[in-house]
C-alpha positions in Angstrom: 17.7 -25.9 57.9 16.6 -22.3 57.4 16.4 -22.6 53.6 12.7 -23.6 53.5 11.3 -20.7 55.6 13.4 -18.3 53.7 12.1 -19.6 50.3 8.6 -19.4 51.6 9.0 -15.8 52.7 10.5 -14.9 49.3 7.6 -16.7 47.6 5.0 -14.7 49.6 6.9 -11.4 48.9 7.0 -12.2 45.2 3.2 -13.0 45.2 2.5 -9.7 47.0 4.6 -7.8 44.4 2.8 -9.6 41.6 -0.7 -8.8 43.1 0.3 -5.2 43.5 1.6 -5.0 39.9 -1.7 -6.5 38.7 -3.9 -3.9 40.5 -1.7 -0.8 40.3 -2.0 1.7 37.5 0.3 2.0 34.5 1.3 5.5 35.6 2.6 4.1 39.0 4.3 1.1 37.4 6.0 3.0 34.7 9.8 3.6 35.0 12.1 5.7 32.8 14.2 3.9 30.4 17.4 5.0 32.3 16.4 2.5 35.0 16.8 -0.5 32.8 19.9 -2.3 31.6 18.9 -2.1 27.9 16.3 -0.5 25.6 14.8 -3.9 25.0 14.2 -4.5 28.7 12.4 -1.2 29.0 10.2 -2.0 26.0 9.3 -5.4 27.5 8.5 -3.8 30.8 6.2 -1.3 29.1 4.2 -4.2 27.5 3.9 -6.1 30.7 2.6 -3.1 32.8 0.0 -1.9 30.3 -3.6 -2.4 31.4 -5.8 -1.6 28.3 -9.5 -0.9 28.9 -12.2 -1.9 26.4 -14.8 0.6 25.6 -13.3 3.2 27.9 -10.9 6.0 27.2 -7.2 5.0 26.9 -5.3 8.2 27.1 -1.6 8.9 26.1 0.8 9.2 29.1 -1.9 7.9 31.4 -2.3 4.4 29.9 0.6 4.3 27.4 3.5 6.4 26.1 4.9 7.3 22.8 8.4 6.0 21.9 10.5 6.6 18.9 10.0 2.9 18.0 6.3 3.7 17.3 7.3 5.7 14.2 8.5 2.6 12.4 5.2 0.7 12.2 3.4 3.9 11.6 5.6 4.7 8.6 5.3 1.2 7.3 1.5 1.2 7.8 1.1 4.5 5.9 3.2 3.2 2.9 1.2 0.0 2.9 -2.1 1.9 3.0 -1.3 4.2 0.1 -0.2 1.3 -2.0 -3.1 -1.1 -1.2 -5.9 1.5 -1.5 -4.4 2.7 -4.7 -4.4 -0.9 -6.0 -8.1 -1.4 -5.2 -9.2 2.0 -6.5 -7.2 1.4 -9.7 -8.7 -2.0 -10.2 -12.2 -0.5 -9.9 -11.3 2.4 -12.1 -10.1 0.2 -14.9 -13.2 -2.0 -14.7 -15.6 1.0 -14.6 -13.7 3.2 -17.1 -12.8 5.9 -14.5 -9.7 8.0 -14.8 -6.5 8.6 -12.8 -8.1 11.6 -11.1 -10.7 9.3 -9.5 -7.9 7.0 -8.1 -5.8 9.8 -6.6 -8.8 11.6 -5.0 -10.3 8.4 -3.6 -7.0 7.3 -2.1 -6.7 10.7 -0.4 -10.3 10.4 0.8 -9.6 6.9 2.2 -6.5 8.1 4.1 -8.6 10.6 5.9 -11.4 8.1 6.6 -9.0 5.6 7.9 -7.3 8.1 10.3 -10.6 8.8 12.0 -11.4 5.2 12.7 -7.8 4.5 13.8 -8.0 7.2 16.4 -11.4 6.2 17.6 -10.9 2.5 17.9 -7.3 1.4 18.2 -6.1 4.6 19.6 -8.6 5.2 22.4 -11.6 2.8 23.0 -10.4 -0.6 21.8 -6.6 -0.6 22.3 -6.2 -4.3 21.6 -8.0 -4.0 18.2 -5.5 -4.0 15.3 -5.9 -1.2 12.8 -8.5 -1.8 10.0 -6.3 -2.0 6.9 -6.9 -3.3 3.3 -8.1 -6.7 2.1 -5.5 -7.4 -0.5 -6.7 -10.9 -1.6 -10.0 -9.4 -2.8 -8.2 -7.3 -5.5 -8.3 -10.2 -8.2 -12.1 -10.6 -7.6 -13.0 -6.9 -8.2 -13.2 -7.2 -12.1 -15.5 -10.2 -11.6 -17.7 -8.2 -9.2 -18.0 -5.3 -11.6 -18.6 -7.6 -14.6 -21.6 -9.2 -12.8 -23.1 -5.9 -11.9 -21.8 -5.6 -8.4 -21.9 -2.2 -6.7 -19.0 -1.1 -4.4 -21.3 0.3 -1.7 -23.4 -2.9 -1.6 -20.2 -5.0 -1.4 -18.8 -3.0 1.4 -22.0 -2.9 3.4 -22.4 -6.6 3.3 -18.8 -7.2 4.3 -19.4 -4.9 7.3 -22.7 -6.7 8.2 -21.2 -10.2 8.0 -18.1 -9.1 9.9 -20.2 -7.6 12.7 -22.1 -10.8 13.1 -18.9 -12.8 13.3 -17.4 -10.4 15.8 -20.5 -10.3 18.1 -20.8 -14.1 18.1 -17.0 -14.3 18.8 -16.7 -16.6 15.8 -13.2 -15.2 15.0 -11.7 -16.2 18.3 -13.4 -19.6 18.1 -11.8 -20.3 14.7 -8.5 -19.2 16.1 -8.7 -21.7 19.0 -9.4 -24.5 16.5 -6.3 -23.7 14.5 -3.2 -25.6 15.6 0.4 -24.3 15.6 1.2 -26.5 12.5 -1.7 -25.0 10.5 -0.9 -21.5 11.5 2.8 -21.9 11.0 2.2 -23.3 7.5 -0.1 -20.4 6.7 2.6 -17.9 7.8 5.2 -19.7 5.7 3.0 -19.6 2.6 2.1 -16.0 3.0 5.6 -15.0 3.7 7.1 -16.9 0.7 4.5 -15.9 -1.8 4.7 -12.2 -0.7 8.5 -12.1 -0.8 8.7 -13.7 -4.3 5.9 -11.5 -5.7 7.7 -8.3 -4.5 11.0 -9.4 -6.0 9.3 -10.1 -9.3 7.5 -6.8 -9.3 10.8 -4.9 -8.7 12.5 -6.7 -11.6 9.5 -6.0 -13.9 9.7 -2.4 -12.9 13.5 -2.3 -13.6 13.1 -4.0 -16.9 10.5 -1.4 -17.8 13.0 1.4 -17.4 15.7 -0.8 -19.1 17.9 -0.9 -16.0 17.4 -4.4 -14.7 20.6 -4.3 -12.7 19.0 -1.8 -10.3 16.6 -4.4 -9.0 19.5 -6.9 -8.3 21.6 -4.3 -6.5 18.6 -3.0 -4.4 17.6 -6.5 -3.3 21.1 -7.6 -2.6 21.8 -4.5 -0.5 18.5 -5.0 1.4 19.5 -8.6 2.2 22.9 -7.5 3.6 21.3 -4.6 5.6 18.7 -6.9 7.1 21.4 -9.4 8.1 23.4 -6.6 9.6 20.4 -5.3 11.6 19.5 -8.8 12.8 23.1 -9.3 14.0 22.9 -6.2 16.2 19.3 -6.8 17.3 18.0 -3.7 15.5 15.6 -5.4 13.1 12.8 -2.9 14.0 14.8 -0.3 12.0 14.5 -2.5 8.8 11.6 -0.6 7.2 12.9 3.0 7.3 16.6 2.1 6.6 15.6 -0.3 3.8 13.3 2.3 2.2 16.0 4.9 2.4 18.7 2.6 1.0 16.5 1.2 -1.8 15.3 4.6 -2.9 18.7 6.3 -2.7 20.5 3.5 -4.5 17.9 3.3 -7.3 18.0 7.1 -7.8 21.8 7.1 -7.8 21.9 4.3 -10.4 19.7 6.4 -12.7 16.1 5.3 -11.9 13.7 8.1 -12.8 11.6 9.7 -10.0 9.7 13.0 -9.5 7.1 14.4 -7.2 3.9 15.3 -9.1 1.0 15.0 -6.5 0.4 18.5 -5.2 -1.1 19.3 -1.8 -4.9 19.4 -1.6 -8.1 17.9 -0.1 -10.5 15.4 -1.7 -14.2 16.0 -2.1 -15.7 15.2 1.3 -19.3 15.0 0.3 -20.7 11.4 0.2 -23.4 12.4 -2.3 -20.6 13.5 -4.7 -19.1 10.0 -4.6 -22.4 8.2 -5.0 -23.9 10.5 -7.6 -25.1 9.4 -11.0 -22.6 11.6 -12.9 -19.9 12.2 -10.2 -17.5 10.1 -8.2 -18.2 6.5 -9.0 -20.9 7.5 -11.5 -23.0 4.6 -10.3 -25.6 6.1 -8.2 -27.0 4.3 -5.1 -27.2 0.4 -5.1 -30.4 -1.5 -5.7 -31.6 -4.7 -4.1 -30.2 -6.6 -7.0 -26.8 -5.1 -6.4 -26.8 -6.7 -2.9 -27.8 -10.1 -4.2 -25.0 -10.1 -6.8 -22.2 -9.4 -4.3 -23.5 -11.7 -1.6 -21.2 -14.6 -2.2 -18.2 -12.3 -2.6 -19.0 -10.7 0.8 -19.3 -14.1 2.5 -15.9 -15.1 1.0 -14.3 -11.8 2.1 -15.3 -12.2 5.7 -14.4 -15.9 5.7 -10.9 -14.9 4.6 -10.5 -12.6 7.6 -9.9 -15.4 10.1 -6.6 -16.7 8.7 -5.4 -13.2 8.2 -6.3 -12.1 11.7 -4.9 -15.2 13.2 -1.6 -14.9 11.5 -1.1 -11.4 12.8 -2.1 -12.4 16.4 0.3 -15.3 16.4 3.2 -13.2 15.1 2.5 -10.8 18.0 2.5 -13.7 20.5 5.8 -14.9 19.2 7.5 -11.5 19.3 6.2 -10.3 22.7 7.7 -11.4 26.0 5.8 -13.4 28.7 3.0 -11.8 30.8 1.8 -9.6 27.9 -1.5 -11.4 27.3 -3.5 -8.2 28.0 -2.0 -6.3 25.1 -2.2 -9.0 22.5 -4.4 -8.2 19.6 -8.0 -9.3 20.2 -9.4 -11.0 17.1 -13.1 -10.3 17.9 -12.4 -6.6 18.7 -10.4 -6.3 15.5 -13.3 -7.7 13.5 -15.7 -5.3 15.2 -13.6 -2.2 14.4 -12.9 -3.5 10.9 -16.7 -4.0 10.3 -17.5 -0.5 11.6 -14.8 1.1 9.5 -16.0 -0.8 6.4 -19.6 0.1 6.9 -19.0 3.8 7.3 -16.2 3.9 4.7 -18.6 2.4 2.1 -21.4 4.8 3.0 -19.0 7.8 2.6 -17.8 6.6 -0.8 -14.4 5.1 -0.2 -12.9 2.3 -2.3 -11.3 0.4 0.5 -12.2 -3.1 1.5 -10.8 -3.8 5.0 -9.0 -6.4 6.9 -6.4 -6.6 9.7 -3.6 -4.1 8.9 -0.5 -6.4 8.4 1.9 -3.6 7.4 1.3 -2.1 10.9 1.0 -5.0 13.3 4.1 -6.9 12.0 6.6 -4.1 12.4 4.9 -3.1 15.7 5.4 -6.6 17.1 9.0 -6.6 16.0 9.6 -3.3 17.7 7.8 -4.7 20.8 5.3 -1.9 20.9 1.6 -2.0 21.8 -1.1 -1.0 19.4 -2.4 2.4 20.6 0.6 4.7 20.4 1.7 3.6 16.9 -2.0 3.8 15.8 -2.2 7.4 16.7 1.0 8.2 14.8 -0.3 6.2 11.8 -3.5 8.3 11.8 -1.3 11.4 11.9 0.9 10.2 9.0 -2.2 9.2 6.9 -3.6 12.7 7.3 -0.2 14.3 6.4 0.2 12.0 3.3 -3.4 12.6 2.2 -3.3 16.4 2.4 0.4 17.0 1.5 0.3 14.6 -1.5 4.0 14.3 -2.1 4.6 11.4 0.3 2.1 9.4 -1.8 4.5 9.6 -4.7 7.4 8.3 -2.7 5.4 5.5 -1.0 4.3 4.0 -4.3 7.7 4.2 -6.0 8.7 0.6 -6.6 12.2 0.6 -5.0 10.7 2.0 -1.8 7.4 0.0 -1.9 8.9 -3.4 -2.6 11.7 -3.4 0.0 9.3 -2.0 2.6 6.8 -4.9 2.2 9.6 -7.5 2.0 11.4 -6.5 5.2 8.4 -5.1 7.1 5.9 -7.9 6.5 6.9 -10.9 4.4 10.3 -11.9 5.8 9.1 -11.6 9.4 6.1 -13.8 8.5 8.5 -16.4 7.1 10.5 -16.3 10.3 7.4 -16.6 12.5 6.2 -19.6 10.4 9.5 -21.4 10.8 9.5 -20.7 14.5 6.1 -22.2 14.9 6.9 -25.4 13.0 10.2 -26.0 14.7 8.9 -28.3 17.4 6.3 -31.0 17.8 4.2 -32.7 15.2 3.6 -29.6 13.2 5.4 -30.1 9.9 2.7 -32.4 8.4 -0.1 -29.8 8.9 2.2 -27.0 7.8 3.1 -28.8 4.5 -0.6 -29.6 3.8 -1.8 -26.0 4.3 1.0 -24.7 2.0 0.0 -27.4 -0.6 -3.7 -26.6 -0.4 -3.1 -22.9 -0.4 -1.1 -23.2 -3.6 -3.9 -25.2 -5.2 -6.6 -22.5 -4.6 -5.8 -19.7 -2.0 -4.9 -19.4 1.7 -8.6 -19.4 2.8 -9.1 -22.8 1.1 -5.9 -24.2 2.4 -6.6 -23.0 6.0 -10.1 -24.4 6.1 -9.2 -27.8 4.6 -6.1 -28.3 6.8 -8.1 -27.4 10.0 -10.5 -30.1 9.1 -7.8 -32.7 8.5 -5.8 -31.6 11.5 -8.7 -31.6 14.0 -9.8 -35.0 12.7 -6.4 -36.4 13.6 -5.5 -37.5 10.1 -2.4 -35.3 10.2 -0.6 -33.4 12.9 -0.8 -34.1 16.6 -3.1 -37.1 17.3 -3.1 -36.3 21.1 -4.5 -32.8 20.4 -7.2 -34.1 18.2 -8.3 -36.7 20.8 -8.9 -34.0 23.4 -11.3 -32.0 21.2 -15.1 -32.2 21.5 -17.1 -33.5 18.5 -18.2 -29.9 17.8 -14.6 -28.6 17.6 -13.2 -31.8 16.1 -15.3 -32.1 12.9 -18.7 -30.3 13.0 -17.5 -26.7 12.9 -14.4 -27.4 10.6 -16.6 -29.4 8.2 -19.4 -26.8 8.0 -16.8 -24.0 7.6 -15.0 -25.9 4.8 -18.2 -26.8 2.9 -19.6 -23.2 3.1 -16.3 -21.6 2.0 -15.7 -24.1 -0.8 -19.3 -23.8 -2.0 -19.0 -20.0 -2.2 -15.7 -20.3 -4.1 -17.3 -22.7 -6.5 -20.2 -20.3 -7.1 -17.9 -17.4 -8.0 -15.5 -19.5 -10.0 -12.4 -19.5 -7.8 -11.7 -23.3 -7.9 -9.1 -23.8 -10.6 -10.3 -25.7 -13.7 -14.0 -25.6 -12.6 -16.3 -23.0 -14.2 -18.4 -20.9 -11.9 -21.5 -22.7 -10.8 -23.7 -19.7 -11.4 -23.5 -18.5 -15.0 -23.7 -14.8 -14.0 -20.2 -15.1 -12.4 -18.5 -16.5 -15.5 -16.2 -14.1 -17.2 
């Protein structure tokens, strides 16, 4: 007979505790790790008690703490940054006839530029904005941009402008809400599979180049066994450093050549040097025509942000415990910080084209760590790598680079995609987005499948029936038409020549 009153009192007490937790500060709610039964329980509690503040100072130890788990995503992010910026700078250098010295100096310059914006946005004033990384899918388009007379500064400034418009209009979060679990899961599966296979192929190509093909097989097999071992003991967050150490050590022991050759130093910090007629890019400042030429490429670049950002946010949601909504990556804030970083980076003379930083957010989500602490460590590591020089050599060595990307980014994306498509009517949408992405690219597959899914032709019919006309077909149709038209203009639709002759190679 006394059960009901007792339950009511417990319910009231629980509610009071919950209300207190919601209003109390992080400092008061924080408990040392020794008070918890496991390390994982402590990390989950840290995520649940954080109260990030937008556009106000978020300070270490007052609003969050540094943990040794933060070093893992910071290390993975630094490796990824060196590699991706080097890839973009090298692609530009090859197209413009610039030498290796330009590539090395611009990568160093970009590492220092990135560190400033990481600290300012993700570290302090926008703690739920993911770090602004590198837009890898744009790399194949760079030779076309250069061949048509495109200017890197004009390209970067337009990306920043369009990204800012999308962020302020909250278009990124709107598109995320229109994307079902099936579409998002399929996108993660595609990105994870394509990324994994590409890195395995690159490692074998590298091994064949040094006439030691067996090294690639041994390194990949060892990485698989190590990853399974870490998964079994719930230490998967250690996969990046241990895999890099294992891959590099085994490759060197088996006879793979490696040496440090990038000496310490600083890049030229003068923007006028980079945009001079006979220095840096050797292009001078852009003209109005330069902006017109790169306009469709800039639209395409920003349109490709949404699936990229959405995939990172969803992976975070899958990896984090309940009651952590406040620390989940905010898509619009991430777009805002990426736009600002792109604008100033281009004005200063950097080669980077930005997007959400996948090599940071994926390991951070696995380690169950919030964005700010690891962001500050990433900025520190970028500064060290840029000035010291030697870590850049290690980061781009294929046995280290390939296994870092496989276990730190692509395998976790595969796992998240399979998790999202495990239940409900999601497999149809997932299959279509993989199919359509294979036909053209992930941006095309994402936009087409959202349209089909929201119309109710595939996926969950009940979900489609609950959508408004605007969400069901107007926005998805307009987005698909605009994106496909831009791709047709620049010649990205397979078998169809570019609609504008100036974009034909």
